[in-house]
C-alpha positions as CSV (number, residue, x, y, z in Angstrom):
1,M,-0.4,-30.2,15.9
2,Q,0.7,-27.2,14.2
3,P,-3.1,-24.4,13.2
4,K,-2.0,-24.3,8.9
5,A,-3.8,-21.4,7.0
6,I,-4.0,-21.0,2.5
7,V,-3.7,-17.9,1.4
8,V,-4.5,-17.2,-2.1
9,G,-2.8,-14.3,-3.6
10,S,0.0,-12.2,-2.8
11,G,-0.9,-8.7,-3.3
12,I,0.2,-6.7,0.0
13,A,-3.2,-7.7,2.2
14,G,-2.1,-11.8,0.8
15,L,1.7,-11.1,2.3
16,A,0.3,-9.2,5.4
17,S,-2.5,-11.9,6.6
18,A,0.2,-14.9,6.2
19,L,3.1,-12.8,7.7
20,R,0.2,-12.7,10.9
21,L,-0.8,-16.4,10.5
22,A,2.5,-17.2,10.9
23,K,2.8,-14.6,13.3
24,K,0.7,-16.9,14.9
25,N,3.0,-20.7,14.2
26,F,0.6,-21.2,11.3
27,E,1.5,-23.2,9.1
28,V,0.7,-21.2,5.5
29,Q,1.3,-21.6,2.6
30,V,0.5,-19.3,-0.3
31,F,-1.0,-19.9,-3.9
32,E,-0.4,-17.3,-6.6
33,S,-1.1,-16.9,-9.7
34,S,1.0,-13.8,-11.2
35,P,4.6,-14.7,-11.8
36,H,5.9,-12.1,-8.8
37,A,4.2,-11.5,-5.7
38,G,3.4,-8.2,-4.3
39,G,0.7,-7.5,-6.7
40,K,0.6,-4.3,-7.6
41,I,4.2,-3.4,-5.7
42,H,5.4,-5.2,-8.5
43,S,7.6,-3.1,-11.3
44,F,10.0,-3.5,-14.4
45,S,13.1,-2.3,-15.6
46,N,14.4,-0.8,-19.2
47,T,17.0,0.3,-21.0
48,G,18.2,1.3,-17.3
49,F,15.4,3.2,-15.8
50,R,13.0,1.6,-13.1
51,F,8.8,1.5,-13.9
52,D,6.6,1.3,-10.4
53,F,3.0,-0.3,-11.8
54,G,1.8,1.3,-8.4
55,P,-0.1,2.1,-6.1
56,S,0.2,5.9,-7.3
57,L,-0.9,6.5,-3.3
58,F,-0.1,5.3,-0.4
59,T,-2.3,5.0,2.9
60,M,-1.7,3.6,6.2
61,P,1.7,3.2,6.2
62,H,1.9,2.9,10.4
63,L,0.1,-1.2,9.4
64,V,3.0,-1.7,6.4
65,D,5.5,-0.5,9.7
66,E,3.2,-3.2,12.1
67,L,4.0,-5.8,10.0
68,F,7.8,-5.2,10.6
69,E,7.7,-4.5,14.6
70,L,5.8,-7.8,14.6
71,F,9.1,-10.3,13.5
72,D,12.0,-7.1,15.7
73,I,12.8,-5.3,12.9
74,D,12.9,-1.1,12.9
75,P,10.6,-0.7,9.6
76,K,12.6,2.3,9.5
77,S,15.6,1.0,8.5
78,K,13.8,-0.5,5.2
79,F,11.9,2.7,4.7
80,E,11.9,6.3,5.0
81,Y,8.3,7.0,4.3
82,V,7.6,11.3,4.0
83,K,4.8,13.3,4.1
84,K,3.2,15.0,1.7
85,D,1.1,18.2,1.4
86,V,-0.7,17.3,-1.1
87,I,-0.9,13.2,-2.1
88,C,-3.4,13.0,-4.8
89,N,-4.4,15.1,-7.7
90,Y,-6.9,14.7,-9.9
91,F,-7.6,15.7,-13.6
92,W,-11.5,15.8,-14.9
93,D,-12.7,15.6,-18.4
94,D,-14.7,18.9,-17.9
95,G,-11.3,20.7,-16.7
96,T,-12.5,20.5,-12.6
97,R,-9.4,19.3,-10.7
98,F,-9.1,18.5,-7.4
99,S,-5.6,18.7,-5.7
100,A,-6.6,16.4,-2.7
101,P,-4.6,17.2,1.4
102,A,-2.9,15.0,3.5
103,D,-4.7,17.4,6.6
104,E,-8.4,15.4,7.1
105,E,-10.3,18.5,7.3
106,K,-8.5,21.0,4.6
107,F,-9.7,17.5,2.7
108,I,-13.5,18.2,3.8
109,E,-13.3,22.0,2.7
110,Q,-12.1,21.7,-0.1
111,A,-14.1,19.2,-1.9
112,A,-17.0,20.8,-0.7
113,A,-15.8,23.6,-2.2
114,T,-15.2,22.0,-5.7
115,F,-17.9,19.2,-6.1
116,F,-20.6,21.0,-3.6
117,N,-20.8,24.5,-4.8
């Protein structure tokens, strides 16, 4: 008898869970209350322009690659990742600004200099 699984939510975590379970030969049902799958990974179009809802920061692309590789699909045939030097910029009401470097050492140094001095 094939094992069964229910996944509640079709955001990226729910979809990733459903794919991994399906690969392990589970019969998977995904339930979603929203009219679309993908959670934050969604967009809309208006007057010929496309707008993304998010996410604003994409971390750990290797986990997305792993999902494609589970099904023998080359992730590079679907996505092209480009690592940015600065992954995000933050602005506070008091005028504080922080540009978060992708490099972990630089991030630690600049965060310490910005927030602990």
